[in-house]
Structure formats: structure tokens, C-alpha cells
N, C-alpha and C positions, 0 to 999 in steps of 0.2 A: 823304554828309551826310544825305540823305533817309532812308536805312536807319536811321541813328542816331535820327532823330526818331520813326520808326515804333516802334523798340524802346523808346525812352523812353516813348512814349505807352502801349504795352502794359504796361510795368512800372508806370507810374502808375495805370492802370486796375485792375490786379491788386492793387496795394497799397491802393488806395481800397476795393476790395471786401473785402479782408482786414480793414482797419480797421473797416469798418462791421459785419462779422461779430463782431469782438472787442468792439465797443461794445455790440452787442445781447446778447452772452453776459454781459458785465459787468452790464448792466441786469437780466438775468434772475437772476443770482447775487445782486445787491443786493435784488431783490424777494423772493427766497427767504430772505435773511438777515433782512429786516424782519419777515417773517411766521413765522419759525422760533421754536421754543421757546428760552428764555433759555439753556439748557444747550448748544444748538447754535450760538448766535449768535457766540461768540468765534471759532470756526474759520472761519465764513463771512465775518465782517467782516475777519478777518485775511487771508483770500484776496482779498477785494476790495481791501484796502490794498496787498497785494503786486502785484496787477495795475495799480493806479494808479501804483505805484513804477516798474514796468516801462514803463508808458506815458510817465511823466515822463522817464525816461532816454531813451527813443526820441525823444520830442519835443525834448528839449534837443539831442540829436545831430543832429536834422533842422533845428535853428535856429528852431523854433516856440516861442519863449520864453513867450508869453502862455498858450498851451495847456499848456505844461509847468508853469508856475506854478499854474495851475488844478488840474492833476493832483496836485501836491504838497499843495495845500490839501485836496483830497479825501482824499489819503493820510492826512493828519493827522486829518481828521474820522472816517474809518473806523477808524483806530487807536484813537481815543478811544472809539468805540463798542465795539470789541473789548475794550478795557481795562475799560470799565464793565460789559459783560456778563460778563466773566470774574470780576471782583471780586464782582459781585452774586450770581452763581450758584455761585462757588467752584469752577467747572470750568475745565479747560484753562488754568490759571494758568501752568504751566511752558511749555506750547507757545506761549502768547501772548507770554510773556516772551522766549523764544528768537527768535520771529519779529520782535519789536520790536528786539532787539539786531541781528539781521541787516539789517533795514531801515535802522536808524540808521547802520550801517556802510556800507551801499550809498549812502546820502545823502551821507556824508562823502567817499566815493570820487567821487561825481558832482560834488561841490563843487570838486574839484581840476581838473575838465575844463571848467568853465563860466567865463564872464566874471566880473570882479570884482563887478559889480552883482548878479549872480545868486547869488553865494556866500552872501550874508546870509540870504535866505529858506531856502536849503538847510540852512545851519547852524542856523537857528532850528527848522526841522522836526526835524533830527537831535537837537537838545537836548530838544525836546518829547518825542520818542520815548524818549529816555534817562530823562526824568522819569517817564514812564509805566512804563517797565521797572523803575525803582527802586521805584516804588510797588507793582508786582506782586511784586517780590522781598520787600519788607517784609510784604506781605499773605500770601505763602506761608510765611514763617518766623515770623510772629507769631500764627499760628492758634491754637495750644494755650495761649498765654500770656495770653489775655484773660480 
């Protein structure tokens, strides 16, 4: 029994260190995105959003619902920023649209694995990403028609 406690403590210490490193890397990426040129921002904000999605999935699996909800809100925020930068610059429209589609799909998959109370926020986030995606598509295909 004591051996299991020691192993659990070691695993907890390592995972805490890994989470701290990931959080620091995410903060560095976010700082880089905020100071980057508008042409480079869509890719950077999309990567931040992907990492927030991964974090939310991991947190929901660990039962840390409040932190997971916060990660989903951040995911939506950074997806909005990626969308805005992409439409303003006219760069990375296709890549951003594809990333939005994949993230919305992942959110719908996550929705199936959480409690009923948590399904609403995930569905709302997925719907929001779909709206952003639709706007990107219309922006891509209406370029020459204005």
C-alpha cells in the first residue's frame, strides 16, 4: 500500500511539472501571437486554440470541470482572434477554416463524454466555431465578386 502511495506521489509530481511547462509554453506562444504581424497571427492564434482544446479535453477527463470550462472559453476567444486576423489580412483563410472544422468536431466528440450539464457549453462552443467557419468560407468564395 505504501508503495502505491509513493508511485502516485511521483506521478502527481511529474504531471504537475509537465502541466506547468505546458502552461508556460502556451503563455509564450500567446505573447508571440499578440506581437506578431497580422499575416502571422491566424496560424499562431489557431495553435493557441488547439492547445486550449487539448487542455479542455484533458481537464474534462480528469474531472476538473471549472478549469475545463475556462479552457473552452479561451478556445472560443482565440478562435475569434484567429478568424478576425485571417479575414482582415486575407491570409491563412483555408488553414484557419480547416482548423475550425476539426476543433468543432472534437468539441462535439467531447460533448458525448461529459455530463448533461456540461454538454450545453460544449455545443455552444462548437456552434460558434461552425459560424466562424461558415464566415471564413463565405469570405474565401466571395473575394472576386465584390
